[in-house]
Steps between C-alpha positions, in 0.01 A plus 500: 500500500736509779624820693826543324353428145235758584759763600716429197199562285428834684859609426474415142184658435470810707829569674730796481852473599617796714828618360809604699554875499814620337754676716416829332132469624612516870560836670857500647566739774785505738431380846535785751833506657356456840317182383792261566409124483479348864526139415767284374577233239496138640527179312200284581479143366770600234299816402615860551220659699451865627390461871369790697348463852285725727680692755235396765383156601332311227348156444758286349250243377374761250692631204447737213648358164557796275531409123666801322448627150760415228749753658542267785736545797739754315203747522515697816117568456442136556720482818334806642166353424589181684615725797153655497348169553746422789411836661143374488591217728579216266829310449542559129688292245557597141672210321711550192283278278652667200828307570729787503388629176252781558405734208711816471292806493607548147469126415312321213214310656447294181857339522498499880180291546648219295702379796228582758216275442315313778745209458787728605327732768271252673768268660687783699179643609364161635851430665446815714137421587606137589775631722282757679251227577784276629604777736154511652323760296137383497334773295654681198337806364617578148522827335592512139574792267482492114695184406458394874130507453511196276668289778267636757210362298687168460554473875127577560393244227700224667392584860870556597441817693253639747398819317609675184506857381635645183534839325502553114571123422639399173547180299157363616249334259171657559240385582665149510708555798223643709277220394771256636512687822117470543508138402761368735618756765401596854745793522359857535631727227508891459605695176610865467484656147564824334245687284767577246669171481538384150618147611254370767236733372172595671317276256713196599454595865132513451516132356659398840192642659274313265651171618575574878277794591153540645550208753606253225816410690418420871863510616508879448576723198533878474625730225577874513575725206702814552431794267767684313767239512651253262720184527720475792338768714520274821866463484634842409347847474614837406536693820376833332169327397258483785272270305774256452624517858150451636433207272826334599416524862140418447593173330731404799224586750246299303701193478609530876154530602384205295798276634425590853136421458551148347793382716360262755 
């Protein structure tokens, strides 16, 4: 049995598909008035992209590719998060791989997803990756949130990037997607998950450990679970909830440390 037949069998026999979280499952807080997005929208290879750069000198051969949740570039939380990566010293690019059709905060995920399968979302994403490489970017670190976690895993599987991190990913097939990472990738990967997440549950996160943990994946693997938080915690947090605020910052710090450790 060849590799792809084996993985297909795994998917059919013991796979769980991680669903997308409904808009109502996300906490939506107003971004503080003093948190004004610092970047700007630029068209890169035909794709609208939020670009935010460090204020100090930075290495132009390294970039962070931020793959947003389903709320995309219209969500100021995603823009401020991209700015946080720029403040950490990385040129950061958040492509509109949702093709100008992000999910409204009161939108219906069931009807929305029909027009946002991989056939629609992968081409603009790869167009930006290709353009960055053509401009001299030699190492791309990808950080993907919720829906963006699926595409981070795809880029890891295909060895398109240098390192990948994700928080509360959705739309994965578990454990098959992690089996495919193990089978064909050499890209380090890190996952942040929430104790109370009903989408990428702790049980599903533990299945990633079963495949990649305990030294089974030599390129590098790390997972951190945050207590007391649910889906979307790494993107937005209730400012009056110290547990949520600490978890959001902790997820960022964990991903940042992992990326820095694995960039050559």
